[in-house]
C-alpha positions as CSV (number, residue, x, y, z in Angstrom):
1,M,107.0,69.8,109.5
2,D,106.4,65.8,110.0
3,K,103.8,64.7,107.4
4,T,103.2,61.3,109.1
5,L,102.2,63.2,112.5
6,V,100.0,65.2,110.6
7,K,98.1,62.3,108.6
8,M,97.7,60.6,112.0
9,A,96.1,63.2,113.9
10,I,93.7,63.8,110.7
11,D,93.1,60.2,110.6
12,L,92.1,60.0,114.2
13,Y,89.9,63.1,113.7
14,K,88.0,61.2,111.0
15,G,88.3,57.7,113.0
16,K,90.3,56.0,110.9
17,T,92.4,54.0,113.4
18,E,91.3,49.8,112.3
19,N,95.1,48.9,112.9
20,F,94.9,50.5,116.6
21,S,92.5,51.5,119.3
22,K,91.8,55.2,119.4
23,E,93.1,55.8,122.9
24,K,96.3,54.2,121.4
25,V,96.4,56.5,119.1
26,N,95.6,59.2,121.1
27,D,98.5,58.3,123.4
28,S,101.2,58.3,120.7
29,L,100.0,61.4,119.2
30,R,100.0,63.4,122.8
31,K,103.7,62.0,123.2
32,H,104.5,63.8,119.9
33,L,103.4,66.9,121.1
34,I,105.4,66.8,124.1
35,E,108.2,65.7,121.9
36,L,107.2,69.2,120.1
37,N,107.1,71.3,123.1
38,G,110.6,70.2,124.4
39,G,109.3,67.6,126.3
40,E,107.1,69.7,128.5
41,E,103.5,68.4,129.0
42,K,102.5,72.5,129.8
43,I,102.7,75.3,127.3
44,T,104.6,78.2,128.7
45,D,105.6,81.8,127.1
46,R,109.1,80.4,127.0
47,S,108.1,76.7,125.1
48,F,106.2,78.9,122.5
49,R,109.1,80.6,122.2
50,K,111.6,77.9,121.8
51,H,109.4,75.4,119.7
52,P,107.4,76.9,117.2
53,E,106.8,73.5,115.1
54,L,104.1,72.4,117.8
55,F,101.9,75.4,116.2
56,E,102.7,74.8,112.6
57,F,101.6,71.1,113.5
58,L,98.1,72.5,114.9
59,E,97.9,75.1,112.2
60,E,98.6,72.5,109.2
61,T,96.1,70.0,110.5
62,L,93.5,72.3,111.3
63,S,93.9,74.0,107.8
64,V,93.2,70.6,106.1
65,L,90.1,69.8,108.4
66,V,88.6,72.7,107.6
67,S,88.7,73.2,104.4
68,E,87.7,69.6,103.7
69,G,85.0,70.0,106.3
70,L,83.8,73.1,104.1
71,Q,83.7,71.2,101.0
72,E,81.8,68.4,102.5
73,Q,79.2,71.1,104.0
74,F,78.3,72.8,100.4
75,Q,79.3,70.0,98.1
76,E,76.2,70.3,96.0
77,F,76.3,74.1,95.3
78,A,79.7,75.6,96.3
79,E,83.1,75.5,95.1
80,V,85.8,75.6,97.7
81,R,89.3,77.0,96.3
82,D,92.6,77.2,99.2
83,V,95.2,79.8,98.0
84,E,98.1,81.3,99.0
85,F,98.4,84.6,100.7
86,G,98.1,87.4,98.3
87,Q,96.2,85.5,95.7
88,Q,93.3,86.2,94.5
89,P,92.1,83.4,92.0
90,V,89.4,84.6,89.5
91,F,86.1,82.4,88.9
92,H,84.9,82.5,85.5
93,I,81.2,82.5,85.2
94,P,79.4,81.5,81.9
95,D,76.6,83.1,80.7
96,T,73.8,80.4,80.4
97,K,71.3,81.9,77.9
98,L,70.6,80.6,74.9
99,F,71.2,82.4,71.6
100,P,67.5,83.1,69.8
101,V,67.4,81.2,66.7
102,A,66.4,82.9,63.6
103,V,64.2,81.9,60.7
104,V,66.0,83.0,57.5
105,S,64.9,83.0,54.1
106,D,66.8,81.6,51.2
107,G,69.3,84.6,49.7
108,I,69.4,86.0,53.0
109,G,72.5,85.4,55.2
110,N,72.3,88.4,57.8
111,L,71.6,87.4,61.4
112,R,72.2,89.8,64.5
113,K,75.6,88.5,66.6
114,Q,75.4,87.2,70.0
115,R,78.3,88.0,71.8
116,I,79.6,85.4,74.6
117,D,79.0,87.3,78.0
118,N,81.2,86.0,80.5
119,G,81.9,87.4,83.9
120,E,84.8,87.0,86.3
121,L,84.6,87.4,90.1
122,V,87.2,87.8,92.8
123,V,86.0,86.8,95.9
124,P,87.8,89.0,99.1
125,T,88.6,87.7,102.2
126,K,88.8,88.3,105.7
127,F,90.1,86.7,109.2
128,R,87.9,84.8,111.5
129,G,89.4,83.9,114.6
130,V,87.9,80.8,117.4
131,A,89.4,81.5,120.9
132,I,91.5,77.7,121.9
133,Y,92.6,79.2,125.5
134,E,94.2,76.0,127.3
135,E,92.8,73.2,125.3
136,L,96.3,72.1,123.8
137,T,97.9,71.9,127.1
138,R,94.9,70.0,128.5
139,V,95.3,67.4,125.6
140,M,99.4,67.3,126.3
141,A,98.4,66.4,129.8
142,G,95.7,63.9,128.8
143,R,93.0,65.7,130.4
144,T,91.3,66.0,126.6
145,D,91.4,63.8,123.7
146,W,93.1,65.1,120.4
147,V,89.8,64.8,118.7
148,E,87.5,66.1,121.4
149,M,89.8,69.8,120.9
150,V,90.0,69.7,117.1
151,N,86.5,69.1,116.5
152,R,85.3,72.2,118.8
153,V,87.6,74.3,116.6
154,A,87.1,73.0,113.3
155,K,83.1,72.6,113.9
156,S,83.1,76.0,115.4
157,Y,84.9,77.8,112.6
158,N,82.9,75.9,110.1
159,Q,79.5,76.4,111.4
160,K,80.4,80.4,111.5
161,I,81.0,80.0,107.5
162,L,78.1,77.9,106.9
163,T,75.9,80.6,109.0
164,E,77.3,83.3,106.6
165,V,76.3,81.3,103.6
166,Y,73.0,80.9,104.4
167,D,72.5,84.1,105.5
168,A,74.1,85.3,102.1
169,I,71.6,83.0,100.2
170,Y,68.8,84.1,102.0
171,N,69.6,87.7,101.6
172,S,70.6,87.2,97.7
173,F,66.4,87.2,97.4
174,D,66.3,90.8,96.4
175,K,68.9,90.9,93.8
176,L,67.3,87.5,92.1
177,T,65.2,88.5,88.8
178,A,61.8,86.5,88.3
179,P,60.8,83.9,87.6
180,F,63.7,82.9,90.1
181,K,62.3,84.2,93.4
182,T,59.1,84.2,95.1
183,S,57.7,84.5,98.2
184,G,54.4,84.5,100.5
185,T,52.2,81.1,102.2
186,Y,53.2,77.7,100.4
187,N,51.8,77.2,97.4
188,E,52.5,73.5,95.4
189,S,52.2,75.2,92.0
190,E,54.2,78.3,92.5
191,L,57.1,76.0,93.8
192,L,56.9,73.5,91.1
193,E,56.9,76.8,88.7
194,L,60.2,77.8,90.5
195,A,61.7,74.6,90.3
196,Q,61.0,74.2,86.3
197,H,62.4,77.5,85.5
198,V,65.4,77.2,87.1
199,E,65.7,73.3,85.7
200,A,64.9,74.8,82.5
201,E,67.5,77.7,82.6
202,A,70.2,74.7,83.7
203,N,69.0,72.1,81.3
204,A,70.0,70.1,84.6
205,D,68.2,68.3,87.2
206,V,67.6,70.6,90.3
207,L,67.7,70.0,94.0
208,I,65.4,71.6,96.9
209,F,66.9,72.1,100.4
210,G,65.9,73.7,103.4
211,T,65.6,73.3,106.9
212,K,63.5,70.1,108.4
213,K,61.1,72.7,109.4
214,A,61.2,74.4,106.2
215,L,60.8,71.2,103.8
216,S,57.9,69.7,106.4
217,K,55.9,72.9,104.5
218,I,56.0,71.2,101.3
219,K,53.0,69.4,100.9
220,P,51.4,67.3,98.0
221,S,47.7,67.8,97.1
222,E,47.3,64.1,97.6
223,Y,49.5,61.6,99.9
224,S,49.6,57.9,99.7
225,D,50.2,55.6,102.5
226,N,54.0,55.2,101.7
227,M,54.5,59.2,101.4
228,L,53.1,59.4,104.8
229,D,55.0,57.0,106.5
230,R,58.2,58.4,104.6
231,K,57.4,61.8,105.7
232,N,57.1,60.5,109.3
233,E,60.5,59.0,108.7
234,L,62.1,61.8,108.1
235,G,60.0,64.7,108.4
236,F,59.9,65.6,105.3
237,L,59.4,63.9,101.8
238,R,62.4,63.1,100.1
239,I,60.9,62.9,96.5
240,W,58.2,65.9,95.6
241,N,56.6,65.7,92.3
242,G,59.9,64.4,90.8
243,Y,62.1,66.7,92.3
244,E,64.8,65.3,95.5
245,M,64.7,67.2,98.5
246,R,67.6,67.8,101.2
247,E,68.0,68.7,104.6
248,I,70.1,71.8,105.6
249,K,71.1,71.1,109.6
250,Q,69.7,73.2,111.6
251,T,72.3,74.6,114.0
252,H,72.5,77.3,116.9
253,K,74.2,80.5,116.8
254,A,77.4,80.4,118.9
255,G,77.0,80.7,122.4
256,T,72.9,80.9,122.1
257,Y,70.0,78.4,121.8
258,E,68.7,80.8,118.6
259,F,68.8,78.7,115.4
260,A,71.1,79.9,113.0
261,I,69.5,79.2,109.8
262,S,65.9,80.7,108.5
263,D,63.4,78.1,108.7
264,N,61.4,80.3,106.3
265,F,63.2,79.3,103.0
266,L,63.6,76.9,100.1
267,L,66.5,76.9,97.9
268,V,66.0,75.7,94.2
269,V,69.5,74.4,92.8
270,P,70.9,73.1,89.6
271,T,73.0,70.0,89.8
272,T,75.4,71.7,87.6
273,G,79.4,72.1,87.7
274,D,79.0,75.9,87.8
275,K,78.3,76.4,91.7
276,M,76.5,79.3,92.8
277,V,78.7,80.0,96.0
278,K,82.4,80.4,96.0
279,I,84.4,79.9,98.8
280,V,88.1,80.9,99.1
281,N,90.5,79.9,101.8
282,E,93.4,82.3,101.6
283,G,96.8,81.3,103.4
284,E,97.6,78.9,106.2
285,T,95.8,78.3,109.3
286,R,97.2,80.4,112.4
287,I,97.5,80.3,115.7
288,I,98.4,83.5,117.6
289,E,99.4,83.7,121.3
290,E,98.3,86.2,123.9
291,S,100.0,86.8,126.7
292,G,98.5,85.8,130.3
293,L,98.4,89.1,131.6
294,D,95.8,90.1,129.0
295,N,93.5,87.8,130.9
296,Q,92.2,88.5,134.6
297,D,92.6,84.8,135.6
298,F,96.3,85.2,133.3
299,S,95.5,81.9,131.9
300,Q,97.3,81.7,128.3
301,T,95.0,82.5,125.3
302,Y,95.4,80.8,121.9
303,T,93.3,82.1,119.0
304,F,93.0,80.3,115.6
305,L,92.7,82.6,112.7
306,K,91.8,81.6,109.2
307,K,90.9,84.1,106.3
308,T,88.2,83.5,104.3
309,G,85.7,84.5,101.6
310,I,82.5,84.2,100.1
311,S,80.6,85.3,97.3
312,I,77.2,84.3,96.5
313,V,76.7,84.2,92.4
314,T,73.3,85.7,91.8
315,G,74.1,85.3,88.0
316,T,74.2,81.6,88.3
317,K,70.4,80.5,88.2
318,Y,69.0,79.2,91.1
319,G,65.6,80.0,92.9
320,V,64.6,81.3,96.3
321,Y,61.1,80.9,98.3
322,R,60.6,82.7,101.1
323,L,57.9,81.2,103.3
324,A,55.5,83.4,105.0
């Protein structure tokens, strides 16, 4: 596979086409895709069988875009790994508990030994798919540009992973132990205590995450004029009692107008190297063609498949506040 062509496609997606116009790069890319398809603009059963490198190019490009997109979305609290098919990376989960320090009298050297208990985690993976239909054919015919197509595919897949991650975090509430969870009507003192517990356990600064609606519920006992102006600008306070707050961008569930992320929880995360969410992308991306006979309108269907696993490490101390 031509790595230059893959890089061109990724640069176009990211808007890094300083030396050429977007239109010129799109046209150049389209011509390369037509070349890979044996000079034909339309993808057919025959061209697919004769020129599988066309789909290899799309698979390689989307693999990079999906992986980079996940790392950008969850950089503060998720570790993302890309592995080959059949590999099962082992995540080592360090024990953060401090050892009790005893007062020892002179001449007595007996102390209870403390075992360093580091856990291990293997993340199971499963396939998830996005139907592409005739989008690639439209790109090659010049009716849809490259960025529009790959953006829809990569964004659709990453949105699915994003929804699953936040659902898993929300549902991990029952597995957390006190004092790392609280629920009920917002109470400033309770949130402050929760944040301090996470901060003390991790021995690190913490961040508070939530949707804009969730963060807007965090209200200090007193407001300065500057704080009111800031809240009016963002919809929430950027800094609350010395803690930085970060917005989780709300999104819709695919094909609906229903919000995908709960507006009724706050996530308190330590800024440590050990991340609470583990995401594994296993193997290469696959594009599978389905026969037009399977569709009532006889249209070709192309399905983007990626194997990914998600696990939440509840042993890593973070806090969840479920708001009533």
